[in-house]
C-alpha positions as CSV (number, residue, x, y, z in Angstrom):
1,M,36.4,15.3,-56.5
2,Y,37.0,12.0,-58.2
3,T,33.1,12.1,-59.9
4,L,34.5,15.4,-61.9
5,L,38.1,12.7,-62.5
6,F,35.6,9.8,-62.8
7,A,33.6,12.0,-65.0
8,L,36.4,13.2,-67.2
9,I,38.0,10.1,-68.2
10,V,34.7,8.7,-69.6
11,L,34.0,12.3,-71.5
12,C,38.4,11.3,-73.2
13,A,37.1,7.9,-73.3
14,V,33.9,9.0,-75.2
15,G,36.2,11.0,-77.5
16,V,38.7,9.0,-78.5
17,V,35.9,6.6,-79.5
18,R,33.8,9.1,-81.6
19,N,37.4,10.9,-83.6
20,W,36.0,13.7,-82.1
21,P,39.5,16.1,-83.0
22,R,42.8,15.1,-81.8
23,P,44.1,18.7,-80.2
24,K,40.4,18.7,-78.7
25,V,41.5,15.7,-76.8
26,M,45.4,15.9,-75.8
27,A,44.1,18.8,-74.4
28,L,41.0,17.2,-72.3
29,C,42.9,14.3,-71.7
30,S,45.6,16.2,-69.9
31,G,43.8,17.2,-67.9
32,T,42.4,15.7,-66.7
33,L,46.1,14.1,-66.1
34,A,47.3,17.2,-64.3
35,L,44.0,16.9,-62.2
36,A,44.1,13.5,-61.3
37,V,47.8,14.0,-60.5
38,L,46.3,17.1,-58.1
39,A,43.7,14.7,-56.5
40,F,46.0,12.2,-55.3
41,L,48.6,14.2,-54.4
42,P,47.8,15.3,-50.5
43,H,48.3,11.0,-50.5
44,V,51.4,11.2,-51.6
45,V,53.2,13.9,-49.9
46,G,54.2,14.2,-46.0
47,R,53.8,9.4,-46.3
48,S,56.4,7.5,-45.2
49,F,56.4,4.2,-46.7
50,G,58.9,2.0,-45.2
51,I,61.3,1.8,-47.1
52,G,64.3,-0.3,-46.2
53,L,67.6,-0.5,-47.0
């Protein structure tokens, strides 16, 4: 999963550098961000952070 995310991030960066059409790059980057959130969500949910006030 993380290898796929890395590949999508690289593809997004290539799209920005090579001036691909803006809607395509924005869709690719927003999809990559959504997948990254879904990938890291299980590591955050159900974890107590031990923040004491």
